[in-house]
Steps between C-alpha positions, in 0.01 A plus 500: 500500500569180310563166666872424517628257242617167636843488337557128551159407364544728200840354413370145529217586262764625256703178526787670682711367785394625844748520789372530856760547774469366854692584815428874501291569807492875567343786300827694502681202345230462236546868422878457482480222239214653306718630219660159433213385282346216701147419389377443852580436864405178681354589840538197722202432724526123530858453617586863569395796709263684266177592681180666377589819689825528298353438157391859444854640513657199328261511206521880476877470460441255214244736345750787492726301266228324304591161644236237569453426869480121532383388845525139610247409766503196728151355456256444215222699665280736302493764772879504525531519121276802455622674814853484358375645172305766690824604672654577160664183364466464125572128505430216741701178542309214663690194630423129474224507239445130441177460304248685286276593795791666679597687183141617457501625858791730409299642210191542717699696757700705253245607241189713531170372361424363246840325494524441875369586843747765621349724765369832368759748626728750330865402519770756568568459128145621434506840668353759263477243219166529326312168488782324684287194580440449128866548405687318776467147364703592192804607704483261796750216465443156654790257541467149641786286624533147367721366779377153591513174309122477535474828307708343222261205499204740473671750272267464203195591706681786674615669179150466356374756755445839337620818665843387622779706346803290595546138603828520691687175562682541832787250541577475873168372631455306177820307566407442864159365401679244282720386788808694382512779758773751415597318180356726232730349239393140555426354153142407594431853629651665193300268274168579669562876514602507134193298411273737695644810337477342155136402550405844628654668195349243263157582641548863400542617859778700667755295693710642782824378654762581761797610293872541539767625262578135427152367412307796359602448136389136506164599649448765234563233236219297659269799457504632855465877513431582867794479741567567865864550591654566840701816557726315746682281244555801274651696788710201600631447148586866466679500834699187414604652169606819679710307754660290225591812303635666813711198586633477144646847545704406803875494454 
C-alpha cells in the first residue's frame, strides 16, 4: 500500500490555491461535504472540542474523500505534535509561534530523523505502508501561526526555519496583541498583516490566511495560496439569500 497523498501539500507545491474549511466537527458531516471539492478540513483542537480519541474517525472521513486532515493543537509541545500525527492527521497547526526556536520545535516534533525528532511510531496513515518512517516526512504538513506582534517582529528568523510548510497569519490574536482587540480592520493591523504576508511570499515560502468571500481575491494577489475559511459564514450567506428570495416572492 502506498502512503496517501497530502492533497493540500501537493497543491501548494504546484502553486495552486488551497482551501481548508473549518466548523465541521463530526465524521458524518465531513462525509456529507466530501463531494464539494474542499482541499481539507480544519479540525479544531485549540478552541474546539476535537480530542485525540476522535481523530481516528475524523481523519478517516477526510481520507475517504482525499481531503487533507488539518488538526490545530493548543500547545507547541513535541509529544502533542507527533501524537496528533500518529492518530492520523496529515497536517498540524501550531499556535503562537513567536521565534525561530519555537518554529524549530514544531519541526522537531513533526518530522522523523534526520529532519526532526518525532517519536518512532507508525501513524494510522502508515498502516501497511512499506518503509513508512522513511516516507512520512514528505507528506506531513507543518503549519505555524503568526498571531502575535512579537512574531511579526521576529518574522525573518521564523521564516528562515526549514521544514515549515505554511506560515499562517492569524488576525484575531494578532490584532489583540497590538491593542486592537476585535478590530481586525484597524489600519495598523491591516498594515502589519499585509506586510507579514508579503514578506513570507517574498522569501519564497507559503503564506496562509483566514479568508472570506470579500478578501480572498486581494490575498491571492499578494501571493497567498493557503486559506482557511469558516463554513458558518457560507451557511449564513446562503440562508440570507434564500430568505431574501423567498420574501421577494411574497405578494
